[in-house]
DRENTI-309325 format. One record per residue (C-alpha): residue number from 1; residue in three letters; chain; x, y, z. Coordinates in nm, 2 decimals. Last residue first. Layout:
! residues N
   n res chain      u      v      w
 NUM ALA     A      X      Y      Z
...
//
This chain:
! residues 404
   n res chain      u      v      w
 404 GLU     A  -4.25  -2.58  -9.85
 403 GLU     A  -4.13  -2.50 -10.20
 402 GLU     A  -4.17  -2.84 -10.32
 401 ALA     A  -3.90  -3.05 -10.45
 400 LEU     A  -3.79  -3.22 -10.78
 399 GLY     A  -3.99  -2.98 -10.99
 398 LEU     A  -3.68  -2.81 -11.14
 397 ALA     A  -3.75  -2.50 -10.99
 396 ILE     A  -3.75  -2.67 -10.64
 395 GLU     A  -3.41  -2.83 -10.70
 394 ILE     A  -3.27  -2.52 -10.82
 393 LEU     A  -3.38  -2.36 -10.47
 392 PRO     A  -3.22  -2.67 -10.31
 391 SER     A  -2.88  -2.61 -10.50
 390 LEU     A  -2.86  -2.24 -10.39
 389 HIS     A  -2.79  -2.30 -10.04
 388 MET     A  -3.09  -2.22  -9.77
 387 MET     A  -3.14  -1.99  -9.48
 386 LYS     A  -3.50  -1.96  -9.37
 385 MET     A  -3.58  -1.63  -9.21
 384 GLY     A  -3.76  -1.56  -8.86
 383 LEU     A  -3.52  -1.29  -8.79
 382 LYS     A  -3.51  -1.38  -8.41
 381 TYR     A  -3.16  -1.19  -8.37
 380 HIS     A  -3.00  -1.49  -8.19
 379 LYS     A  -3.18  -1.76  -8.40
 378 ASN     A  -3.12  -1.61  -8.74
 377 MET     A  -2.77  -1.51  -8.63
 376 ASP     A  -2.69  -1.87  -8.57
 375 ASN     A  -2.85  -2.00  -8.89
 374 PHE     A  -2.64  -1.74  -9.08
 373 GLN     A  -2.32  -1.84  -8.93
 372 ASP     A  -2.38  -2.21  -9.03
 371 ILE     A  -2.47  -2.08  -9.35
 370 CYS     A  -2.14  -1.89  -9.39
 369 ASN     A  -1.93  -2.19  -9.34
 368 HIS     A  -2.14  -2.41  -9.58
 367 CYS     A  -2.13  -2.15  -9.85
 366 PRO     A  -2.42  -2.05 -10.11
 365 ILE     A  -2.61  -1.87  -9.86
 364 CYS     A  -2.96  -1.78 -10.05
 363 GLY     A  -3.14  -1.59  -9.74
 362 ILE     A  -3.52  -1.65  -9.75
 361 LYS     A  -3.80  -1.44  -9.62
 360 ALA     A  -3.66  -1.13  -9.78
 359 GLY     A  -3.74  -0.78  -9.64
 358 THR     A  -3.42  -0.65  -9.80
 357 ALA     A  -3.33  -0.42  -9.51
 356 VAL     A  -3.35  -0.69  -9.27
 355 LEU     A  -3.09  -0.89  -9.43
 354 GLN     A  -2.86  -0.59  -9.45
 353 ASP     A  -2.90  -0.51  -9.08
 352 VAL     A  -2.83  -0.88  -8.99
 351 LYS     A  -2.52  -0.85  -9.20
 350 PRO     A  -2.40  -0.53  -9.00
 349 LYS     A  -2.50  -0.73  -8.68
 348 ALA     A  -2.30  -1.04  -8.77
 347 LYS     A  -1.99  -0.91  -8.58
 346 ILE     A  -2.16  -0.89  -8.24
 345 MET     A  -2.30  -1.26  -8.31
 344 ARG     A  -1.94  -1.37  -8.40
 343 GLN     A  -1.80  -1.22  -8.10
 342 GLY     A  -2.03  -1.42  -7.87
 341 LYS     A  -1.96  -1.72  -8.07
 340 THR     A  -1.57  -1.67  -8.07
 339 ALA     A  -1.49  -1.89  -7.76
 338 ALA     A  -1.57  -2.21  -7.98
 337 VAL     A  -1.30  -2.15  -8.23
 336 ALA     A  -1.39  -2.35  -8.53
 335 LEU     A  -1.66  -2.13  -8.64
 334 ALA     A  -1.39  -1.83  -8.65
 333 GLY     A  -1.19  -2.00  -8.91
 332 GLY     A  -1.12  -1.68  -9.10
 331 GLY     A  -1.47  -1.62  -9.18
 330 ALA     A  -1.76  -1.62  -8.91
 329 GLY     A  -1.86  -1.26  -8.92
 328 CYS     A  -2.11  -1.26  -9.21
 327 CYS     A  -1.85  -1.06  -9.43
 326 ILE     A  -2.02  -0.74  -9.57
 325 ASN     A  -2.01  -0.72  -9.95
 324 TYR     A  -1.79  -0.45 -10.12
 323 LYS     A  -1.64  -0.70 -10.38
 322 GLY     A  -2.00  -0.81 -10.47
 321 ASN     A  -2.28  -0.66 -10.25
 320 PRO     A  -2.35  -0.34 -10.06
 319 ASP     A  -2.64  -0.35 -10.06
 318 MET     A  -2.81  -0.68 -10.07
 317 ASP     A  -2.99  -0.81 -10.38
 316 ARG     A  -3.35  -0.88 -10.37
 315 PHE     A  -3.47  -1.18 -10.60
 314 ASP     A  -3.85  -1.21 -10.62
 313 MET     A  -3.97  -1.49 -10.85
 312 VAL     A  -3.69  -1.76 -10.79
 311 THR     A  -3.47  -1.96 -11.02
 310 ASN     A  -3.39  -1.77 -11.33
 309 GLU     A  -3.29  -1.43 -11.15
 308 LEU     A  -3.13  -1.70 -10.90
 307 VAL     A  -2.90  -1.84 -11.15
 306 TYR     A  -2.79  -1.50 -11.31
 305 ARG     A  -2.70  -1.39 -10.96
 304 GLN     A  -2.50  -1.71 -10.87
 303 PRO     A  -2.31  -1.65 -11.19
 302 GLU     A  -2.22  -1.30 -11.16
 301 PHE     A  -2.01  -1.27 -10.85
 300 VAL     A  -1.71  -1.51 -10.88
 299 GLY     A  -1.42  -1.29 -10.83
 298 GLU     A  -1.20  -1.52 -10.63
 297 LYS     A  -1.12  -1.32 -10.32
 296 ARG     A  -1.41  -1.10 -10.30
 295 VAL     A  -1.67  -1.34 -10.45
 294 THR     A  -1.59  -1.68 -10.34
 293 ASN     A  -1.39  -1.63 -10.04
 292 CYS     A  -1.57  -1.35  -9.91
 291 PRO     A  -1.91  -1.52  -9.94
 290 ASP     A  -2.17  -1.30 -10.11
 289 HIS     A  -2.52  -1.34  -9.94
 288 LEU     A  -2.82  -1.33 -10.15
 287 THR     A  -3.17  -1.23 -10.09
 286 VAL     A  -3.49  -1.44 -10.17
 285 PRO     A  -3.86  -1.32 -10.19
 284 GLN     A  -4.09  -1.62 -10.17
 283 THR     A  -4.24  -1.74 -10.49
 282 ASN     A  -4.00  -2.03 -10.58
 281 ARG     A  -4.24  -2.27 -10.82
 280 THR     A  -4.25  -1.96 -11.04
 279 LYS     A  -3.90  -1.98 -11.12
 278 ASP     A  -3.95  -2.29 -11.35
 277 LEU     A  -3.61  -2.39 -11.43
 276 LYS     A  -3.50  -2.59 -11.73
 275 LEU     A  -3.14  -2.70 -11.67
 274 THR     A  -2.95  -2.80 -11.99
 273 GLY     A  -3.10  -2.49 -12.15
 272 ASP     A  -2.77  -2.35 -12.26
 271 LYS     A  -2.77  -2.06 -12.03
 270 VAL     A  -2.91  -2.25 -11.72
 269 TRP     A  -2.64  -2.53 -11.75
 268 ASP     A  -2.38  -2.27 -11.77
 267 ALA     A  -2.50  -2.07 -11.48
 266 TYR     A  -2.51  -2.41 -11.27
 265 LEU     A  -2.14  -2.47 -11.37
 264 GLU     A  -2.04  -2.13 -11.24
 263 VAL     A  -2.27  -2.19 -10.91
 262 ILE     A  -2.06  -2.52 -10.87
 261 HIS     A  -1.73  -2.30 -10.83
 260 ARG     A  -1.44  -2.39 -11.07
 259 VAL     A  -1.13  -2.54 -11.07
 258 PRO     A  -0.93  -2.60 -11.40
 257 PHE     A  -0.71  -2.88 -11.39
 256 LYS     A  -0.34  -2.87 -11.44
 255 LYS     A  -0.15  -3.20 -11.45
 254 GLY     A   0.12  -3.23 -11.18
 253 LYS     A   0.30  -2.94 -10.99
 252 TRP     A   0.05  -2.82 -10.75
 251 TYR     A   0.16  -2.55 -10.52
 250 THR     A   0.05  -2.21 -10.60
 249 ARG     A  -0.21  -2.22 -10.89
 248 ALA     A  -0.38  -2.55 -10.78
 247 PHE     A  -0.33  -2.50 -10.40
 246 MET     A  -0.50  -2.16 -10.41
 245 ARG     A  -0.79  -2.30 -10.63
 244 THR     A  -0.87  -2.56 -10.39
 243 SER     A  -0.83  -2.35 -10.09
 242 ARG     A  -1.07  -2.08 -10.26
 241 PHE     A  -1.32  -2.34 -10.35
 240 ALA     A  -1.33  -2.53 -10.01
 239 HIS     A  -1.33  -2.20  -9.82
 238 GLY     A  -1.63  -2.06 -10.01
 237 CYS     A  -1.83  -2.38  -9.98
 236 GLU     A  -2.11  -2.45 -10.23
 235 THR     A  -1.93  -2.74 -10.37
 234 VAL     A  -1.63  -2.75 -10.59
 233 ILE     A  -1.61  -2.87 -10.95
 232 ILE     A  -1.29  -3.00 -11.07
 231 GLU     A  -1.20  -2.99 -11.44
 230 LYS     A  -1.16  -3.22 -11.76
 229 PRO     A  -1.14  -3.52 -11.55
 228 ASN     A  -0.84  -3.76 -11.53
 227 LEU     A  -0.95  -4.02 -11.26
 226 ARG     A  -0.57  -4.07 -11.15
 225 GLU     A  -0.47  -3.72 -11.20
 224 ALA     A  -0.78  -3.59 -11.02
 223 GLU     A  -0.69  -3.84 -10.72
 222 GLU     A  -0.36  -3.68 -10.70
 221 PHE     A  -0.53  -3.35 -10.69
 220 LEU     A  -0.74  -3.45 -10.39
 219 PRO     A  -0.43  -3.60 -10.22
 218 ARG     A  -0.24  -3.27 -10.25
 217 SER     A  -0.50  -3.07 -10.06
 216 ILE     A  -0.42  -3.19  -9.72
 215 GLU     A  -0.05  -3.24  -9.71
 214 CYS     A  -0.04  -2.89  -9.91
 213 PHE     A  -0.21  -2.71  -9.62
 212 GLU     A  -0.02  -2.90  -9.37
 211 ASP     A   0.31  -2.76  -9.52
 210 ASN     A   0.13  -2.42  -9.56
 209 LYS     A   0.05  -2.38  -9.20
 208 GLY     A  -0.16  -2.03  -9.22
 207 THR     A  -0.43  -2.17  -8.98
 206 PHE     A  -0.71  -2.02  -9.19
 205 LEU     A  -0.62  -2.18  -9.53
 204 CYS     A  -0.51  -2.48  -9.31
 203 ILE     A  -0.89  -2.58  -9.26
 202 ASN     A  -0.86  -2.71  -9.61
 201 THR     A  -1.20  -2.81  -9.79
 200 ALA     A  -1.23  -3.02 -10.11
 199 ASP     A  -1.33  -3.33  -9.95
 198 TRP     A  -1.36  -3.61 -10.20
 197 ARG     A  -1.06  -3.85 -10.17
 196 LYS     A  -1.12  -4.22 -10.16
 195 SER     A  -1.45  -4.31 -10.36
 194 SER     A  -1.40  -4.02 -10.60
 193 LEU     A  -1.70  -3.87 -10.71
 192 THR     A  -1.75  -3.87 -11.11
 191 TYR     A  -1.91  -3.66 -11.37
 190 ASN     A  -2.08  -3.67 -11.71
 189 ALA     A  -2.41  -3.46 -11.62
 188 LYS     A  -2.74  -3.57 -11.74
 187 ALA     A  -2.87  -3.23 -11.62
 186 ALA     A  -3.14  -3.37 -11.42
 185 HIS     A  -2.91  -3.61 -11.26
 184 PHE     A  -2.65  -3.35 -11.17
 183 VAL     A  -2.94  -3.15 -11.00
 182 ASN     A  -3.05  -3.47 -10.81
 181 LEU     A  -2.69  -3.50 -10.72
 180 ILE     A  -2.69  -3.16 -10.56
 179 THR     A  -3.01  -3.25 -10.36
 178 GLN     A  -2.86  -3.59 -10.25
 177 LEU     A  -2.55  -3.40 -10.10
 176 GLU     A  -2.77  -3.14  -9.93
 175 SER     A  -2.96  -3.45  -9.78
 174 PRO     A  -2.64  -3.59  -9.66
 173 TYR     A  -2.61  -3.30  -9.43
 172 HIS     A  -2.42  -3.39  -9.11
 171 LYS     A  -2.16  -3.65  -9.19
 170 ILE     A  -2.13  -3.67  -9.58
 169 GLU     A  -2.23  -3.32  -9.67
 168 ARG     A  -2.03  -3.17  -9.37
 167 ALA     A  -1.74  -3.34  -9.54
 166 ASN     A  -1.75  -3.09  -9.80
 165 PHE     A  -1.73  -3.14 -10.17
 164 GLY     A  -1.51  -3.22 -10.48
 163 PHE     A  -1.70  -3.32 -10.79
 162 MET     A  -1.49  -3.45 -11.07
 161 PHE     A  -1.57  -3.30 -11.40
 160 ASP     A  -1.64  -3.41 -11.76
 159 ALA     A  -1.54  -3.75 -11.70
 158 ASN     A  -1.23  -3.91 -11.82
 157 PRO     A  -1.25  -4.20 -11.56
 156 VAL     A  -1.53  -4.29 -11.35
 155 ASP     A  -1.43  -4.34 -10.99
 154 LEU     A  -1.78  -4.34 -10.85
 153 PRO     A  -2.10  -4.24 -11.06
 152 ILE     A  -2.38  -4.27 -10.82
 151 LYS     A  -2.58  -4.55 -10.95
 150 TYR     A  -2.94  -4.55 -11.09
 149 SER     A  -3.08  -4.92 -11.17
 148 PRO     A  -3.35  -4.92 -10.92
 147 ASP     A  -3.51  -4.61 -11.12
 146 LYS     A  -3.83  -4.47 -10.96
 145 LEU     A  -3.62  -4.13 -10.93
 144 ALA     A  -3.73  -4.11 -10.56
 143 GLU     A  -3.66  -4.47 -10.48
 142 GLN     A  -3.34  -4.48 -10.67
 141 MET     A  -3.25  -4.17 -10.52
 140 LEU     A  -3.29  -4.29 -10.17
 139 GLU     A  -3.10  -4.61 -10.26
 138 GLU     A  -2.81  -4.37 -10.38
 137 ILE     A  -2.82  -4.17 -10.07
 136 TRP     A  -2.77  -4.49  -9.85
 135 GLU     A  -2.49  -4.62 -10.05
 134 ILE     A  -2.30  -4.30 -10.04
 133 THR     A  -2.37  -4.29  -9.68
 132 GLU     A  -2.24  -4.66  -9.63
 131 ASP     A  -1.92  -4.59  -9.82
 130 TYR     A  -1.85  -4.28  -9.65
 129 ASP     A  -1.91  -4.44  -9.31
 128 ILE     A  -1.68  -4.73  -9.42
 127 GLN     A  -1.39  -4.51  -9.52
 126 GLU     A  -1.39  -4.31  -9.18
 125 VAL     A  -1.52  -3.96  -9.17
 124 GLY     A  -1.29  -3.75  -8.96
 123 MET     A  -1.48  -3.44  -9.02
 122 GLN     A  -1.20  -3.25  -9.20
 121 ASN     A  -1.17  -3.54  -9.47
 120 GLY     A  -0.87  -3.78  -9.58
 119 THR     A  -0.85  -3.97  -9.25
 118 ARG     A  -0.53  -3.88  -9.08
 117 ILE     A  -0.44  -3.55  -9.26
 116 HIS     A  -0.80  -3.44  -9.22
 115 ASP     A  -0.83  -3.54  -8.86
 114 ASP     A  -0.50  -3.34  -8.79
 113 ALA     A  -0.63  -3.03  -8.97
 112 ILE     A  -0.96  -3.05  -8.76
 111 ILE     A  -0.77  -3.10  -8.45
 110 GLN     A  -0.57  -2.81  -8.53
 109 LEU     A  -0.84  -2.57  -8.59
 108 HIS     A  -1.07  -2.69  -8.27
 107 GLY     A  -1.00  -2.38  -8.07
 106 PRO     A  -0.68  -2.18  -8.10
 105 PRO     A  -0.39  -2.26  -8.34
 104 VAL     A  -0.08  -2.42  -8.18
 103 PRO     A   0.26  -2.31  -8.25
 102 THR     A   0.15  -1.98  -8.38
 101 LYS     A   0.39  -1.88  -8.67
 100 GLY     A   0.15  -1.98  -8.94
  99 ARG     A  -0.11  -1.72  -8.77
  98 PHE     A   0.13  -1.47  -8.85
  97 ALA     A   0.13  -1.56  -9.23
  96 ARG     A  -0.24  -1.57  -9.22
  95 THR     A  -0.27  -1.22  -9.08
  94 LEU     A  -0.04  -1.08  -9.36
  93 ALA     A  -0.24  -1.26  -9.63
  92 ALA     A  -0.55  -1.11  -9.47
  91 ILE     A  -0.38  -0.77  -9.48
  90 ASN     A  -0.34  -0.76  -9.86
  89 VAL     A  -0.20  -0.41  -9.92
  88 GLY     A  -0.40  -0.30 -10.24
  87 MET     A  -0.21   0.03 -10.25
  86 PRO     A  -0.53   0.26 -10.22
  85 CYS     A  -0.66   0.02  -9.96
  84 GLU     A  -1.06   0.01  -9.97
  83 VAL     A  -1.08  -0.34 -10.12
  82 THR     A  -0.78  -0.46  -9.89
  81 CYS     A  -0.98  -0.36  -9.57
  80 ARG     A  -1.28  -0.59  -9.69
  79 GLU     A  -1.01  -0.86  -9.72
  78 CYS     A  -1.23  -1.13  -9.53
  77 MET     A  -0.93  -1.24  -9.31
  76 ASN     A  -1.18  -1.26  -9.01
  75 CYS     A  -0.95  -1.08  -8.80
  74 ASN     A  -0.97  -1.17  -8.42
  73 TRP     A  -0.70  -1.44  -8.47
  72 VAL     A  -0.41  -1.22  -8.56
  71 PHE     A  -0.59  -0.92  -8.41
  70 PRO     A  -0.51  -1.05  -8.04
  69 ASP     A  -0.18  -0.91  -8.09
  68 ASN     A   0.08  -1.13  -7.93
  67 GLU     A   0.30  -1.16  -8.24
  66 ALA     A   0.28  -0.79  -8.34
  65 GLU     A   0.35  -0.68  -8.00
  64 GLU     A   0.64  -0.91  -7.95
  63 ARG     A   0.78  -0.83  -8.30
  62 MET     A   0.75  -0.45  -8.32
  61 GLY     A   0.95  -0.45  -8.64
  60 LEU     A   0.78  -0.09  -8.77
  59 ALA     A   0.63  -0.25  -9.05
  58 VAL     A   0.49  -0.53  -8.84
  57 LYS     A   0.35  -0.31  -8.56
  56 ARG     A   0.22  -0.07  -8.85
  55 ILE     A   0.03  -0.37  -9.02
  54 PHE     A  -0.16  -0.44  -8.68
  53 LYS     A  -0.25  -0.07  -8.61
  52 ARG     A  -0.38  -0.03  -8.95
  51 PRO     A  -0.58  -0.35  -8.92
  50 ASP     A  -0.78  -0.24  -8.62
  49 ASN     A  -0.99  -0.53  -8.47
  48 ASP     A  -0.82  -0.54  -8.13
  47 GLU     A  -1.16  -0.41  -7.96
  46 MET     A  -1.47  -0.50  -8.14
  45 LEU     A  -1.76  -0.31  -8.30
  44 ASP     A  -1.56  -0.01  -8.43
  43 SER     A  -1.30  -0.20  -8.62
  42 TYR     A  -1.55  -0.46  -8.72
  41 LYS     A  -1.68  -0.32  -9.04
  40 CYS     A  -1.33  -0.30  -9.18
  39 GLY     A  -1.30  -0.04  -9.46
  38 ALA     A  -1.21   0.25  -9.23
  37 THR     A  -0.94   0.03  -9.06
  36 CYS     A  -0.80  -0.02  -9.41
  35 MET     A  -0.84   0.34  -9.52
  34 GLY     A  -0.63   0.44  -9.24
  33 CYS     A  -0.37   0.63  -9.43
  32 THR     A  -0.04   0.47  -9.30
  31 LEU     A   0.10   0.44  -9.65
  30 CYS     A   0.14   0.07  -9.68
  29 ASN     A   0.35  -0.06  -9.96
  28 SER     A   0.53  -0.25  -9.73
  27 TYR     A   0.25  -0.51  -9.70
  26 ASP     A   0.33  -0.62 -10.04
  25 TYR     A   0.66  -0.75  -9.99
  24 GLY     A   0.64  -1.10 -10.15
  23 ASN     A   0.60  -1.44 -10.08
  22 MET     A   0.40  -1.39  -9.80
  21 LEU     A   0.63  -1.61  -9.55
  20 THR     A   0.94  -1.44  -9.70
  19 ALA     A   0.77  -1.10  -9.65
  18 VAL     A   0.71  -1.19  -9.28
  17 GLU     A   1.07  -1.27  -9.22
  16 ASP     A   1.21  -0.96  -9.41
  15 ARG     A   0.97  -0.71  -9.21
  14 LEU     A   1.06  -0.90  -8.88
  13 THR     A   1.43  -0.86  -8.92
  12 PRO     A   1.43  -0.49  -8.84
  11 ASP     A   1.33  -0.58  -8.47
  10 LEU     A   1.23  -0.28  -8.26
   9 SER     A   1.32  -0.24  -7.89
   8 GLU     A   1.64  -0.02  -7.93
   7 ILE     A   1.40   0.21  -8.14
   6 ARG     A   1.18   0.29  -7.84
   5 ILE     A   0.79   0.33  -7.91
   4 PRO     A   0.63   0.57  -7.65
   3 GLU     A   0.38   0.41  -7.43
   2 GLY     A   0.02   0.51  -7.53
   1 MET     A  -0.14   0.86  -7.52
//
């Protein structure tokens, strides 16, 4: 038995304070039934990972206990609990609201936010480095395409779409960006990249600091207004996609732009024959991870499956999948909190079990955050698999790269 809860220690203003931060009272619908804890894959793996206990602390007005609860930063904000909740209470939104009350987020989270505000991207890539990387990719593509006149379209007005991507694709994985641009070239796409504001990520999706969230995402939409594309396409990054859509529907007051995930664009191109894929080029068995921000939170489930079925010979889906998928264990900004690596590997175990059950040799991971976690779990659990985004598999099926 724990210590008794004394009425005089409760703060009845906490409920209204948090409700204001959440723009609603959705957590007050809690029935205390415990289905959220049953739905959380980590409640039995980790201490302080019980959503039911946390939401009751808030509902009862246990201010000090709630604000100091390790759950606030241990939660992966994956919303698996919400899927099971009969009242649809969004505990991830509640967690985010509490995170926003933390003066300084743990790990590198605030450093990343500050770098994004200062430089326009989360990796702190300076303009000269961006320009040189784009020029280098362009030269590589000119050589590969045997077309010295090829140019990456920068600041092209009125394009079909503006492509927003992840700063990792400039700083750490330029070959990934080259792969995507290869696919765009094969599709004869009418698109543009911005020369100034191109990073669609927003780490404040995880810190809960809404003023900084807006300061980070607003310039991307201002750039879209300047270039006037028909829509914004976001790269294979769940949190970039989620945060861009969230800003568009909640905070942006300018011209409205549809925001779509790149897998939706790929699906359209496969369906209408724009991309002519030969799936016999991808012979190894492939499974697919559903990033929480893309699938459970934004409902993009079918396009990536349709593309994979037309891209590889042997597609093996995980069980469960879709909105019932299991988080990889690195969601909610956990990758940016160095102290969580051991925790991340413990939380990875349910996903590892899913991977092993499929017998696949390749994991298709259409998310930058998730693929870093999958690479770590691949090494930690000695799975001997290869982890890939969807775009490189498409590149192979187009005959632009070899399977090995």
